C-alpha positions in Angstrom: -55.0 54.6 13.4 -55.3 55.0 17.2 -57.0 51.6 17.3 -54.0 49.8 15.9 -51.8 48.3 18.6 -48.7 46.2 18.3 -47.0 44.0 20.9 -43.8 42.6 19.5 -42.7 39.1 20.6 -39.2 37.7 20.5 -38.2 35.1 17.9 -40.0 36.5 14.8 -39.0 39.4 12.6 -40.9 42.6 13.4 -42.1 43.0 9.8 -43.7 39.6 9.9 -45.4 40.3 13.2 -46.7 43.6 11.8 -47.9 41.9 8.6 -49.8 39.3 10.7 -51.4 42.0 12.9 -52.6 44.0 9.9 -53.8 40.9 8.1 -55.8 40.0 11.1 -57.4 43.5 11.1 -58.3 43.1 7.4 -59.8 39.6 7.9 -61.9 40.8 10.8 -63.0 43.9 8.9 -61.3 46.1 11.5 -59.8 47.6 8.3 -62.8 47.7 6.0 -62.6 47.2 2.2 -61.7 50.5 0.5 -60.3 52.0 3.7 -57.1 53.9 3.5 -54.2 52.6 5.6 -52.0 55.0 7.6 -49.0 56.3 5.7 -45.9 54.2 6.3 -44.1 57.1 8.1 -47.2 57.8 10.3 -47.7 54.2 11.3 -44.0 53.8 12.0 -44.1 56.8 14.4 -47.3 55.6 16.0 -46.0 52.0 16.7 -42.4 52.9 17.4 -41.1 50.9 14.4 -38.6 51.7 11.7 -39.9 52.9 8.3 -38.3 49.9 6.7 -40.2 47.5 8.9 -43.6 49.1 8.0 -42.7 49.2 4.3 -41.8 45.5 4.3 -45.1 44.6 5.9 -47.1 46.7 3.4 -45.2 45.3 0.5 -46.1 41.7 1.6 -49.8 42.6 2.0 -49.8 44.3 -1.5 -48.0 41.3 -3.1 -50.7 39.0 -1.7 -53.5 41.2 -2.9 -54.9 42.4 0.4 -54.0 46.0 -0.1 -53.2 48.1 -3.2 -51.0 51.1 -3.7 -52.5 54.2 -5.4 -50.1 56.7 -7.0 -49.5 59.8 -4.8 -52.4 58.7 -2.5 -51.2 55.7 -0.3 -52.3 52.2 0.4 -56.0 51.0 0.5 -57.6 47.8 1.6 -58.8 45.9 -1.5 -62.5 46.0 -2.1 -62.9 42.8 -4.1 -63.9 40.6 -1.2 -60.3 39.5 -0.6 -60.7 40.0 3.2 -62.8 36.8 3.3 -60.6 34.6 1.3 -58.6 33.4 4.3 -61.0 32.7 7.2 -59.9 33.2 10.7 -59.2 30.0 12.6 -62.3 28.7 14.3 -62.1 28.7 18.1 -63.3 25.6 19.9 -66.3 26.3 22.1 -65.6 26.3 25.8 -65.4 22.7 27.1 -64.8 21.2 23.7 -61.2 20.3 24.3 -60.1 16.8 23.3 -60.4 14.4 26.2 -57.0 13.6 27.8 -55.4 10.5 26.4 -55.1 7.6 28.8 -51.7 7.1 30.5 -50.7 3.5 30.1 -48.2 2.0 32.5 -47.9 -1.0 30.2 -49.1 -1.3 26.6 -49.8 -4.7 25.0 -50.7 -3.1 21.6 -49.9 -5.3 18.6 -48.1 -2.9 16.3 -44.9 -2.4 18.1 -41.4 -3.9 18.0 -38.3 -3.6 20.2 -36.3 -1.2 18.0 -33.4 -1.5 20.4 -32.7 -4.9 18.7 -32.1 -3.2 15.3 -28.4 -3.3 14.3 -28.2 0.5 13.9 -24.4 0.7 13.6 -24.3 -2.0 11.0 -27.0 -0.3 9.0 -25.2 3.0 9.3 -22.0 1.5 8.0 -23.7 -0.1 5.0 -25.5 3.2 4.3 -22.1 5.0 4.2 -20.9 2.4 1.7 -23.9 3.1 -0.5 -23.4 6.9 -0.3 -19.8 6.5 -1.5 -21.1 4.9 -4.8 -21.8 8.4 -6.1 -24.6 10.7 -7.1 -26.2 8.3 -9.6 -28.6 7.0 -7.0 -30.2 10.5 -6.8 -31.8 10.0 -10.2 -35.0 8.1 -10.8 -34.8 4.3 -10.7 -36.9 1.4 -11.9 -40.6 1.9 -11.0 -40.7 -1.6 -9.6 -37.7 -0.9 -7.4 -34.0 -1.2 -8.2 -33.0 -4.6 -9.5 -30.4 -5.3 -6.8 -33.0 -5.2 -4.1 -35.5 -7.2 -6.1 -32.9 -9.9 -6.7 -32.0 -10.0 -3.0 -35.7 -10.3 -2.1 -36.2 -13.0 -4.6 -33.3 -15.1 -3.2 -34.5 -14.5 0.4 -38.1 -15.6 -0.4 -37.0 -18.7 -2.3 -34.7 -19.8 0.4 -36.7 -19.0 3.5 -40.4 -18.8 2.4 -40.6 -21.2 -0.5 -41.9 -18.5 -2.8 -41.5 -18.8 -6.6 -40.3 -15.4 -7.7 -38.0 -13.7 -10.1 -36.9 -10.1 -9.9 -39.0 -9.1 -12.9 -42.2 -10.0 -11.0 -41.3 -8.2 -7.8 -42.6 -4.7 -7.0 -41.1 -2.7 -4.1 -43.2 -0.1 -2.3 -43.4 2.0 0.8 -45.3 -0.3 3.1 -47.7 -3.2 2.6 -50.7 -0.8 2.5 -49.2 1.0 -0.5 -48.8 -2.3 -2.4 -52.2 -3.6 -1.4 -53.7 -0.4 -2.9 -51.8 -1.2 -6.2 -52.9 -4.8 -6.1 -56.5 -3.7 -5.7 -56.4 -2.3 -9.2 -55.4 -5.7 -10.5 -58.2 -7.8 -8.9 -61.2 -9.2 -10.7 -64.2 -6.9 -10.6 -66.6 -7.3 -7.7 -66.3 -7.7 -4.0 -63.2 -8.9 -2.2 -63.3 -11.2 0.8 -61.5 -10.1 4.0 -60.9 -12.1 7.2 -63.3 -11.6 10.1 -61.8 -11.0 12.6 -59.0 -9.4 10.8 -56.7 -6.4 10.2 -59.1 -3.5 9.7 -56.7 -1.5 7.5 -56.9 -4.2 4.8 -60.6 -3.5 4.4 -60.1 0.3 4.5 -57.4 0.2 1.8 -59.6 -1.9 -0.5 -62.6 0.4 0.0 -60.4 3.4 -0.7 -59.5 1.8 -4.0 -63.1 1.3 -4.9 -63.3 -2.4 -4.1 -66.3 -3.5 -2.0 -65.4 -5.9 0.8 -67.3 -8.8 2.4 -66.3 -10.3 5.7 -65.5 -14.0 5.7 -65.4 -15.9 9.0 -62.2 -17.3 10.5 -62.2 -20.6 12.3 -59.6 -22.8 14.0 -57.9 -23.4 10.6 -58.0 -19.9 9.2 -60.3 -18.3 6.7 -63.4 -20.4 6.0 -63.3 -21.4 2.3 -66.9 -22.6 2.5 -67.8 -19.1 3.7 -65.8 -17.6 1.0 -67.7 -19.6 -1.6 -71.0 -18.4 -0.2 -69.8 -14.8 -0.3 -69.6 -14.8 -4.1 -66.3 -13.0 -4.1 -63.7 -13.5 -6.8 -60.7 -12.2 -4.7 -59.7 -12.5 -1.1 -57.0 -11.2 1.3 -55.6 -13.7 3.8 -52.9 -14.1 6.4 -52.3 -17.9 6.2 -49.0 -18.2 8.1 -50.1 -16.3 11.1 -53.7 -15.0 11.0 -54.2 -11.6 12.6 -55.6 -11.4 15.3 -56.5 -15.1 16.2 -52.9 -16.3 15.5 -54.0 -19.5 13.8 -51.9 -21.0 11.0 -53.7 -22.4 7.9 -52.9 -26.1 7.5 -52.0 -27.5 4.1 -55.4 -29.1 3.6 -57.1 -25.7 4.0 -54.6 -24.1 1.8 -55.3 -26.6 -0.9 -59.0 -26.0 -0.5 -58.4 -22.2 -0.9 -56.3 -22.7 -4.0 -59.0 -24.9 -5.5 -61.5 -22.1 -4.9 -59.3 -19.8 -6.9 -59.1 -22.2 -9.7 -62.9 -22.8 -9.7 -63.8 -19.1 -9.7 -60.7 -17.9 -11.7 -60.2 -15.7 -8.6 -57.1 -14.1 -7.1 -55.7 -14.6 -3.6 -53.7 -11.8 -1.9 -51.4 -13.4 0.6 -50.1 -11.2 3.4 -47.3 -13.1 4.9 -47.7 -11.4 8.3 -45.2 -12.2 11.0 -43.8 -15.3 9.1 -40.2 -14.6 10.2 -41.0 -15.1 13.9 -42.0 -18.7 14.2 -40.7 -20.1 17.5 -41.5 -23.8 17.3 -40.1 -25.5 14.2 -39.3 -24.1 10.8 -41.4 -21.3 9.3 -44.3 -22.7 7.3 -43.8 -22.3 3.5 -45.9 -19.6 1.9 -49.2 -20.3 0.3 -47.8 -18.8 -3.0 -45.3 -21.7 -3.2 -48.2 -24.2 -3.5 -49.8 -22.2 -6.3 -49.4 -23.9 -9.6 -51.7 -21.7 -11.7 -50.6 -18.1 -10.8 -53.6 -17.2 -8.6 -51.7 -15.7 -5.7 -50.3 -12.2 -5.2 -47.7 -12.4 -2.4 -47.1 -9.3 -0.1 -44.5 -9.0 2.6 -42.8 -6.2 4.5 -39.6 -5.3 6.3 -41.5 -2.9 8.5 -42.5 -5.9 10.6 -39.2 -7.8 10.6 -36.7 -4.9 10.8 -38.3 -1.8 12.3 -41.6 0.1 11.7 -39.8 3.1 10.1 -38.2 0.9 7.5 -41.0 1.5 5.0 -40.0 -1.1 2.5 -42.4 -3.8 1.4 -42.5 -6.1 -1.6 -45.2 -7.7 -3.8 -44.7 -10.8 -6.0 -47.1 -10.8 -8.9 -48.2 -14.0 -10.6 -47.2 -14.1 -14.3 -50.8 -13.7 -15.5 -51.0 -10.3 -13.8 -47.7 -8.9 -15.1 -49.1 -7.5 -18.4 -52.0 -5.9 -16.5 -49.5 -4.3 -14.0 -47.4 -2.9 -16.9 -50.4 -1.4 -18.6 -52.0 0.2 -15.5 -49.2 0.8 -13.0 -45.8 0.7 -14.6 -45.8 4.5 -15.0 -46.0 5.0 -11.2 -42.6 6.1 -9.7 -41.2 4.0 -7.0 -42.3 5.1 -3.5 -39.0 4.0 -1.8 -35.8 6.1 -1.8 -33.1 4.4 -4.0 -30.5 5.1 -1.2 -32.7 3.0 1.2 -33.2 0.3 -1.4 -29.5 -0.1 -2.0 -28.7 0.0 1.7 -31.3 -2.8 2.4 -30.0 -4.8 -0.6 -26.4 -4.8 0.7 -27.7 -5.4 4.3 -29.3 -8.6 3.0 -26.5 -9.7 0.6 -23.9 -9.3 3.4 -25.9 -11.6 5.7 -26.8 -9.0 8.2 -30.6 -9.4 7.7 -30.5 -13.2 8.3 -28.3 -12.8 11.4 -30.6 -10.1 12.8 -33.7 -12.2 12.3 -32.1 -15.2 14.1 -31.1 -13.0 17.0 -34.5 -11.2 17.2 -36.3 -14.5 17.0 -34.5 -15.8 20.1 -35.2 -12.6 22.0 -38.9 -12.7 21.2 -39.1 -16.4 22.0 -37.8 -15.6 25.4 -40.4 -12.9 25.9 -43.2 -15.3 24.7 -42.1 -17.8 27.3 -42.0 -15.1 30.0 -45.4 -13.9 29.1 -46.9 -17.4 29.3 -45.2 -18.1 32.6 -46.3 -14.7 34.1 -49.9 -15.2 33.1 -49.9 -18.7 34.6 -48.4 -17.4 37.8 -51.0 -14.6 38.2 -54.1 -16.2 36.8 -53.5 -19.9 36.9 -55.7 -22.0 34.7 -58.1 -19.1 34.1 -55.7 -17.7 31.5 -55.4 -19.9 28.4 -52.8 -18.7 25.8 -53.8 -19.5 22.3 -51.6 -20.0 19.2 -48.3 -19.1 20.8 -46.1 -20.7 18.2 -45.7 -17.7 15.9 -45.6 -13.9 15.8 -45.4 -11.0 18.2 -48.9 -11.2 19.6 -50.7 -13.8 21.7 -54.5 -14.3 22.0 -55.5 -15.3 25.5 -58.8 -16.7 26.7 -59.6 -15.6 30.2 -62.2 -17.8 31.9 -63.4 -15.6 34.8 -66.9 -14.7 33.6 -66.0 -11.4 32.0 -66.6 -10.6 28.3 -63.8 -9.4 26.1 -64.8 -5.7 26.4 -65.1 -6.1 30.2 -61.6 -7.6 30.3 -60.1 -4.7 28.4 -61.9 -2.2 30.6 -60.7 -3.8 33.8 -57.2 -3.8 32.5 -57.5 -0.1 31.5 -58.4 0.6 35.1 -55.0 -0.8 36.1 -53.4 1.4 33.4 -52.7 -1.6 31.2 -53.7 -1.5 27.5 -55.1 -4.6 25.9 -57.5 -5.2 23.0 -60.5 -7.5 23.1 -60.6 -9.9 20.1 -64.1 -8.5 19.3 -62.5 -5.1 18.4 -61.2 -6.7 15.2 -64.6 -8.1 14.0 -66.6 -6.5 11.2 -69.9 -8.1 12.0 -71.8 -9.6 14.9 -70.5 -11.1 18.1 -67.4 -9.8 19.8 -68.2 -10.8 23.4 -65.9 -13.8 23.6 -63.6 -13.6 26.6 -60.4 -13.3 24.5 -57.9 -10.5 24.6 -54.9 -10.0 22.2 -51.6 -9.3 23.9 -48.9 -7.8 21.7 -45.4 -8.1 23.3 -43.2 -7.0 20.4 -42.4 -3.7 22.1 -42.8 -4.9 25.7 -39.4 -5.0 27.5 -38.6 -8.3 29.2 -38.4 -6.5 32.6 -42.0 -5.2 32.1 -43.8 -8.5 31.4 -44.0 -9.6 35.0 -45.2 -6.3 36.5 -47.7 -5.9 33.6 -49.1 -9.4 34.2 -49.4 -8.7 37.9 -51.7 -5.8 37.1 -53.7 -8.0 34.8 -54.0 -10.5 37.6 -55.5 -7.8 39.9 -57.8 -6.6 37.1 -59.1 -10.0 36.3 -59.3 -11.5 39.8 -56.3 -13.7 39.7 -54.4 -15.5 42.3 -53.6 -13.6 45.5 -49.9 -13.0 46.0 
């Protein structure tokens, strides 16, 4: 007993602190299996604690099976090997601490948005309206998502994206990755093609679902259909409206060629309509799904990219031929989106707030796109060539100064500016092209000039 010490700390009940101290002794075999513990009264006197505190700690240990009470004898450490059931946390060896994360003065990552543009007060008011409808929304809803939201999405997609959809074929889910994982269960057997370069999470989700993936090259018109034919795949995931990360838009001739591939192979196309709302020059291109006359396209979109990252609501439009398969395999899955959030978003769209927000945000992001193009030209002149600037919240830039993509990213990092080389998004070969990807969705307008000034210094631009 003389080896037991106790140093109470503020903020945690004493009985829990004593319990943790005794449990540590048991784990470390300081209190060996079969050893008798001090009596409650003796331990209380030794440690200066109340009898009730010691009793509470002993009862917790006994309830969890670490010690056992013997009639008229006291408490003993259990001898059935329980001391080793919960290992002590491993300590990292000296010098094994995680390296410090870089501190970025400016971050051109592609995943961000300016959340200050989100109409929070309007959303809050609509959410209060929904809450006043009663407790019925606390029960389970339709596994596909509540009909009011599916109808609102169908109207929006028909009007703005040219998508042929009715509410019965729409599935709502918590993020596009969740819906892609569901779609993976509906694809033909065999490998699926993915864009290269492309969004790495797409390949990861498919692999996790047991679908082998094969990279298919992207050229100046989007995914190469001839490369897709050579791959032997019977399904493919594409971003035709705004390919990530190259930014190219697939022209109608290539879209027709891709749909012909689907007809010839009886294949399925998964269309991720990435960044389609933010087209700055001309009207948004109609979705590939709107050209599909044989039901070969699964269409996926998300509000996480148009409204805010934390709005984890995405939607999937199934072709009629896959609806029976969805019902047999996935209809038993519960919806992954709160019904309160579904109804809030439904009203937000029906009352016109979503369309007004998109129009406003598009104007803001167009201004930032223009500012970024101008700042690059001012700092780097003709050495910086922006590519595919018409759509979306990221901009590929070719830098003609003799550096490779990785060298450009490293030089920018030395100036505390985060950029990504295009090669980082490739699955196979190459990657040295002098192209970086600049995401400006979360970049404040006031930061674009100073950030580009640092890039100019990093890449040997014009002297100020």
